[in-house]
C-alpha positions as CSV (number, residue, x, y, z in Angstrom):
1,M,54.3,92.0,186.4
2,P,52.4,94.4,188.7
3,V,49.4,96.0,186.6
4,G,50.2,99.6,188.5
5,L,53.7,98.8,185.3
6,I,50.6,99.5,182.8
7,A,49.9,102.6,183.8
8,L,53.5,103.7,184.3
9,A,53.3,103.1,180.3
10,L,50.1,104.6,179.2
11,G,51.1,108.1,180.9
12,G,54.8,107.0,179.1
13,F,52.6,106.6,175.6
14,G,50.9,109.8,176.1
15,I,54.4,111.5,177.5
16,G,56.4,110.3,174.5
17,L,53.6,111.3,171.6
18,T,52.8,114.8,172.8
19,E,57.4,114.7,172.3
20,F,57.6,113.0,169.0
21,V,54.7,112.7,167.7
22,I,55.4,116.6,166.6
23,M,58.8,115.5,164.2
24,G,56.4,113.4,161.9
25,L,54.3,116.8,161.4
26,L,57.3,119.0,161.3
27,P,57.2,120.2,157.8
28,E,53.1,121.2,158.6
29,V,53.6,123.1,161.5
30,A,56.2,124.7,159.7
31,A,54.5,126.0,157.3
32,D,51.1,127.1,158.6
33,F,53.1,129.1,161.2
34,Q,55.9,130.3,158.0
35,V,58.9,130.0,160.2
36,T,61.8,128.2,158.4
37,E,62.8,123.9,159.5
38,A,65.3,125.3,162.1
39,Q,63.3,127.7,163.5
40,A,61.0,124.6,163.7
41,G,63.0,122.5,165.2
42,W,63.2,124.7,168.1
43,F,59.7,122.9,169.3
44,I,61.5,120.0,169.6
45,S,64.5,121.3,171.6
46,G,62.6,123.7,174.0
47,Y,60.5,120.8,174.6
48,A,63.8,118.9,175.2
49,L,65.0,121.8,177.6
50,A,62.1,122.0,179.2
51,V,61.8,118.2,180.8
52,V,65.0,119.4,182.2
53,V,63.8,122.0,184.2
54,G,60.6,119.7,185.4
55,A,63.1,117.2,185.5
56,L,65.6,118.8,188.3
57,G,63.3,121.8,189.9
58,L,60.3,119.6,190.2
59,T,61.9,116.5,191.1
60,A,63.6,118.1,194.0
61,A,60.8,121.0,194.8
62,V,58.4,117.0,195.3
63,T,60.9,114.8,197.3
64,R,59.2,114.8,200.4
65,F,55.4,114.3,198.5
66,E,53.3,110.3,198.2
67,R,55.2,109.5,194.9
68,K,50.8,109.2,193.1
69,P,49.1,112.2,193.3
70,V,52.1,113.9,192.2
71,L,51.8,111.5,189.7
72,A,48.4,112.9,188.9
73,A,49.1,116.2,189.1
74,L,52.4,116.2,186.5
75,L,49.6,114.4,184.1
76,V,47.5,117.4,184.3
77,L,49.7,119.8,183.9
78,F,50.7,117.7,181.0
79,I,46.5,118.4,179.3
80,V,47.4,121.5,180.2
81,G,50.4,122.2,177.8
82,N,49.0,119.9,175.4
83,L,45.7,121.7,175.4
84,L,47.3,125.3,175.1
85,S,49.7,123.3,171.9
86,A,46.1,122.4,170.5
87,T,44.8,126.0,170.8
88,A,47.7,128.3,169.8
89,A,47.2,131.0,167.2
90,D,51.0,131.3,166.4
91,Y,54.0,130.5,167.5
92,W,54.9,131.2,170.9
93,P,51.9,130.0,172.4
94,M,53.5,127.0,170.6
95,M,55.7,126.8,172.6
96,A,54.3,128.0,175.9
97,G,52.5,125.1,175.4
98,R,55.0,123.0,174.6
99,V,57.1,124.3,177.6
100,L,54.0,123.2,180.1
101,A,54.1,119.9,179.0
102,A,57.7,119.4,178.9
103,L,57.4,120.3,182.2
104,A,55.9,117.3,183.7
105,H,58.3,114.6,181.6
106,G,61.5,115.4,183.3
107,A,59.6,114.5,186.4
108,F,57.2,111.9,185.4
109,F,60.1,109.2,184.4
110,G,61.9,110.2,186.7
111,I,59.6,109.3,190.0
112,G,57.7,106.6,188.1
113,A,60.7,105.4,187.1
114,V,61.5,104.8,190.9
115,V,58.2,103.7,191.6
116,A,58.4,101.2,188.8
117,A,62.1,99.6,190.7
118,D,60.0,99.3,193.9
119,M,57.3,97.2,192.3
120,V,60.1,94.6,191.4
121,A,61.7,92.1,193.3
122,P,66.1,93.0,192.5
123,A,66.5,91.2,189.4
124,R,63.9,92.7,188.0
125,K,64.1,96.0,188.3
126,A,65.7,97.5,185.1
127,A,63.6,94.8,183.3
128,A,60.3,97.0,185.0
129,I,62.0,100.6,184.1
130,A,61.8,98.9,180.5
131,L,58.2,98.7,180.6
132,M,57.3,101.8,181.9
133,F,59.3,103.0,179.0
134,T,57.8,101.2,176.8
135,G,54.9,103.5,176.9
136,L,57.2,105.7,175.0
137,T,58.1,102.9,171.8
138,A,54.0,102.2,171.5
139,A,54.1,106.6,170.9
140,N,56.3,105.2,168.2
141,V,54.9,102.5,166.7
142,L,51.2,103.3,167.0
143,G,51.1,107.0,168.3
144,V,53.8,109.3,165.9
145,P,52.7,107.3,163.0
146,F,49.7,107.5,163.5
147,G,49.5,110.8,165.0
148,T,50.9,111.8,162.3
149,M,48.6,110.5,159.8
150,L,45.4,112.5,161.2
151,G,47.8,115.6,161.7
152,Q,48.3,115.4,157.4
153,A,44.8,114.8,157.1
154,A,42.6,117.5,160.0
155,G,45.5,119.4,160.4
156,W,48.4,119.3,163.7
157,R,46.3,120.9,165.7
158,A,43.7,117.7,165.5
159,T,46.9,115.4,166.5
160,F,47.3,117.4,169.9
161,W,43.3,117.4,170.3
162,A,43.7,114.0,170.5
163,I,46.9,113.6,173.0
164,T,45.2,115.7,175.4
165,A,43.0,112.7,175.7
166,V,45.3,110.6,176.0
167,G,46.6,112.5,179.1
168,V,43.7,112.6,180.2
169,A,42.9,108.8,179.7
170,A,46.6,107.7,181.4
171,L,45.5,110.1,184.4
172,A,42.5,107.8,185.3
173,G,44.7,105.2,184.8
174,I,47.6,106.0,186.9
175,L,44.6,107.2,189.5
176,A,42.6,103.5,189.5
177,L,46.5,101.1,188.6
178,V,49.5,102.9,190.6
179,P,49.3,101.1,194.2
180,R,49.5,103.9,196.8
181,T,53.6,104.9,198.3
182,D,55.2,105.9,201.2
183,V,55.5,109.4,201.9
184,V,59.7,109.5,201.9
185,R,60.7,109.1,205.2
186,A,63.5,112.3,204.9
187,G,62.6,115.6,207.6
188,K,64.0,119.0,206.8
189,G,67.3,116.3,205.2
190,G,65.5,115.1,202.8
191,L,66.2,116.9,200.0
192,R,69.7,116.7,201.0
193,R,70.2,113.5,201.0
194,E,68.8,113.5,197.2
195,L,71.8,116.5,196.4
196,A,73.5,114.2,198.1
197,A,73.4,111.5,195.8
198,F,75.2,113.7,193.4
199,R,78.7,113.5,195.7
200,S,79.1,110.4,193.2
201,S,81.4,110.4,190.2
202,Q,79.8,107.3,188.7
203,V,76.4,109.0,188.6
204,W,77.4,112.3,186.6
205,L,79.6,109.9,184.6
206,S,76.0,108.3,184.3
207,I,74.5,111.3,183.3
208,L,77.0,112.0,180.9
209,V,76.9,109.6,178.5
210,T,73.1,109.3,178.6
211,I,73.3,112.7,177.0
212,L,75.9,111.7,174.1
213,G,74.2,108.5,173.5
214,Y,71.4,109.6,173.5
215,G,71.9,112.3,172.0
216,G,73.1,110.5,169.1
217,M,70.7,108.5,168.1
218,F,68.0,111.4,168.9
219,G,69.8,114.3,166.8
220,A,70.1,111.9,164.2
221,F,66.4,110.7,164.2
222,T,65.4,114.8,165.0
223,Y,65.3,115.8,161.0
224,I,64.1,111.9,159.5
225,A,61.4,113.8,157.7
226,Y,63.6,115.8,155.7
227,T,66.4,113.1,155.4
228,L,63.3,110.3,154.2
229,T,62.1,112.7,151.5
230,E,64.7,115.0,150.1
231,V,68.0,112.2,149.9
232,T,65.9,108.8,150.1
233,G,63.2,110.4,147.4
234,F,60.0,108.1,150.0
235,A,56.9,110.2,149.5
236,A,55.0,112.5,151.9
237,T,52.6,110.1,152.5
238,T,54.8,106.8,153.4
239,V,56.7,109.5,156.1
240,P,54.0,108.0,158.9
241,W,54.8,104.1,157.9
242,L,58.0,104.3,157.9
243,L,58.4,106.0,161.5
244,I,55.8,102.6,162.5
245,I,59.0,100.7,161.3
246,F,61.2,102.7,163.5
247,G,58.9,102.2,166.5
248,V,59.2,98.6,166.2
249,G,63.1,98.9,165.6
250,L,62.6,100.9,169.5
251,F,60.1,98.4,171.1
252,I,62.3,95.5,170.0
253,G,64.7,97.2,171.9
254,N,64.0,97.8,174.7
255,T,62.2,95.0,175.9
256,I,66.2,93.0,174.9
257,G,67.8,96.3,176.7
258,G,65.6,95.6,179.8
259,K,66.7,92.7,180.2
260,A,70.1,92.4,178.8
261,A,71.1,95.2,181.6
262,D,69.5,92.6,184.8
263,R,72.5,91.2,183.6
264,N,75.2,93.2,183.2
265,V,74.4,97.2,183.3
266,D,78.0,98.9,182.1
267,R,79.0,95.8,179.1
268,T,75.2,96.2,177.8
269,L,75.5,99.1,177.0
270,L,79.5,99.1,175.6
271,V,78.3,97.2,173.1
272,V,75.2,98.8,172.3
273,L,77.0,101.9,172.0
274,A,79.0,101.0,170.2
275,V,77.1,98.8,167.8
276,L,74.9,102.5,167.0
277,S,78.1,104.8,166.1
278,A,78.3,101.7,163.3
279,I,74.7,101.8,162.2
280,L,74.4,105.5,162.2
281,V,77.9,106.0,159.4
282,L,76.4,103.1,157.5
283,F,73.2,104.9,157.3
284,A,74.5,108.4,156.4
285,L,76.9,106.3,154.1
286,T,73.5,104.2,152.4
287,A,70.5,107.3,152.9
288,T,70.2,107.6,149.5
289,S,68.7,103.9,149.4
290,Q,65.3,103.4,150.5
291,M,66.3,99.6,151.0
292,L,69.3,100.1,153.4
293,T,67.4,103.1,154.8
294,V,64.3,100.8,155.4
295,A,66.9,98.6,157.6
296,S,68.7,101.5,159.6
297,L,65.6,102.6,161.0
298,V,64.8,99.8,162.3
299,L,68.5,98.8,163.3
300,M,68.8,102.7,164.8
301,G,65.5,102.5,166.6
302,G,66.4,99.4,167.9
303,F,69.8,99.8,169.3
304,G,68.8,104.0,170.0
305,F,66.3,102.8,172.5
306,A,68.2,99.5,174.1
307,T,70.5,102.1,175.7
308,V,67.8,103.6,177.8
309,P,67.1,100.9,180.8
310,G,70.0,100.4,181.2
311,L,70.7,104.4,181.3
312,Q,68.6,104.5,183.9
313,M,69.0,102.0,186.0
314,R,72.6,102.6,186.2
315,V,72.2,106.7,187.0
316,M,70.1,105.4,190.0
317,T,72.8,102.6,191.3
318,Y,75.2,104.9,191.8
319,A,72.3,106.9,193.8
320,S,73.1,105.5,196.4
321,S,69.9,105.7,199.4
322,A,68.5,108.7,197.2
323,P,67.3,107.8,194.2
324,T,64.4,110.0,193.1
325,L,65.7,113.2,192.0
326,A,69.2,111.2,190.5
327,S,66.8,109.7,188.4
328,G,64.4,112.6,187.6
329,A,68.6,114.3,186.3
330,N,68.8,111.0,184.0
331,I,65.5,112.4,182.4
332,G,66.4,115.5,181.9
333,A,70.1,114.1,180.8
334,F,68.0,112.3,177.7
335,N,66.7,115.8,177.0
336,V,69.5,117.4,177.4
337,G,71.0,115.3,175.0
338,N,67.4,115.4,172.3
339,A,68.2,119.6,172.5
340,V,71.3,118.5,172.0
341,G,71.5,116.6,169.2
342,A,68.1,118.1,167.7
343,W,69.7,121.6,167.4
344,L,73.8,120.3,166.0
345,G,71.1,118.8,163.2
346,G,69.7,122.1,162.4
347,V,73.1,124.2,162.2
348,T,74.6,121.1,159.7
349,I,71.7,121.8,157.5
350,T,71.7,125.8,157.9
351,A,75.2,125.3,157.2
352,G,74.7,124.0,153.9
353,L,75.9,120.2,154.8
354,G,72.7,118.0,153.5
355,Y,70.3,116.3,155.1
356,T,72.5,113.2,156.1
357,S,74.6,115.8,157.8
358,P,72.2,114.9,161.3
359,I,73.4,111.7,160.8
360,W,77.5,112.7,160.8
361,A,76.5,114.7,163.9
362,G,74.4,111.8,166.1
363,A,77.2,109.3,164.9
364,G,79.9,111.2,166.5
365,I,77.5,112.4,169.4
366,T,77.2,108.2,170.1
367,L,81.3,108.0,170.4
368,L,81.8,110.5,172.5
369,G,79.4,108.5,174.8
370,L,81.0,105.7,174.2
371,A,84.6,107.2,174.8
372,V,83.2,108.3,178.7
373,M,80.6,105.0,179.3
374,T,84.3,103.2,178.5
375,F,85.9,105.5,181.3
376,A,83.3,105.7,183.9
377,A,83.4,101.4,183.7
378,A,86.8,100.9,183.8
379,A,86.6,103.2,186.7
380,A,84.0,101.5,188.3
381,K,85.6,98.2,187.5
382,R,89.0,99.6,190.0
383,N,86.6,100.3,192.7
384,Q,85.2,97.2,192.3
385,T,81.8,99.1,192.2
386,P,80.6,97.8,188.9
387,A,76.6,98.4,187.7
388,G,76.7,95.2,186.9
389,V,74.1,92.1,189.0
390,G,75.3,93.9,191.4
391,G,73.5,97.1,190.9
392,A,70.5,95.7,191.8
393,A,71.2,95.0,195.3
394,V,71.6,98.4,195.8
395,L,69.3,100.2,194.1
396,E,66.9,97.9,196.3
397,D,68.5,98.5,199.2
398,A,68.4,102.3,198.1
399,L,65.0,101.8,197.4
400,K,63.5,100.5,200.4
401,N,65.4,103.6,202.1
402,S,63.5,106.6,199.9
């Protein structure tokens, strides 16, 4: 794999750390700002919604420009947002910092996924995207647990200072290792050409599967610190180590999911979403058992993140000759799912349904995603445009034309 993919993964690591580390620190942040769990949860939902704005708005605004300097500029925005979070005196400045950092998130992963796929041969494109998203899994395996421990030991602000430093290192990596690419050769019709990709019903179906399939796992995970301490009975100090276990599952699932998607995207997504739904139901039923909870964390992370390369590959494939904006839109879709899952989990907790209720809600959302994916795969098969082996060639042509 090209070394530039490592630089993209480093950027993904910093951004993933910003998105996920607050989950392990949510009780501390809520206590510091004197807000409820559901109000603190808006630091997660608000971030996710801002990702959507950045994924669509910023990506659309920069489709004409060379991708490498755009990626660097997005990381600068990310760094500034985390500085604001680290120095926030109360709730709303913290929210502003989260939003600012999130605006860079969607565009970075959307454009970065296209750059990653363009670096390798057609048969390895999903694997290249998976390698970029390895930054997210590494953020969960290493960054989130140790960031949580740092926040518990030195205050949650120390974690955001550390994230800022990671952002600076990621910026240096992008500038040094990612190759320069041609400016999109689309003239005045560039944005129109990108928007034309959304005429495909399969693009919209893929985005909906992303929202539901990923949102279900994320909804279950958002309030996981409360589930682990209040239901399963783990001490708060063990939460970072349990997050490491979850992160190991993410890493394995992302890697295997990328390889499987390179063989057949639709089949991979159908199997993974079905198994993930079952895992979430079993997790909710057995959350009082510490041993079974540990197993559920590994499996939830593994099958939850095994969807990511395939979901991104699918929307880029069906976006035909203009994958950049569609790729960004699908990153936004991941975070719409994040927001929906976190919001619904907060609603169930506020309604007094207990700390396993977000897991049940996540199982329901994932089942909806499986239903939509089943319909999308059947429609694609009828039209003889499966996102399987042939999808890589379609994407290869699309990238060459972009």
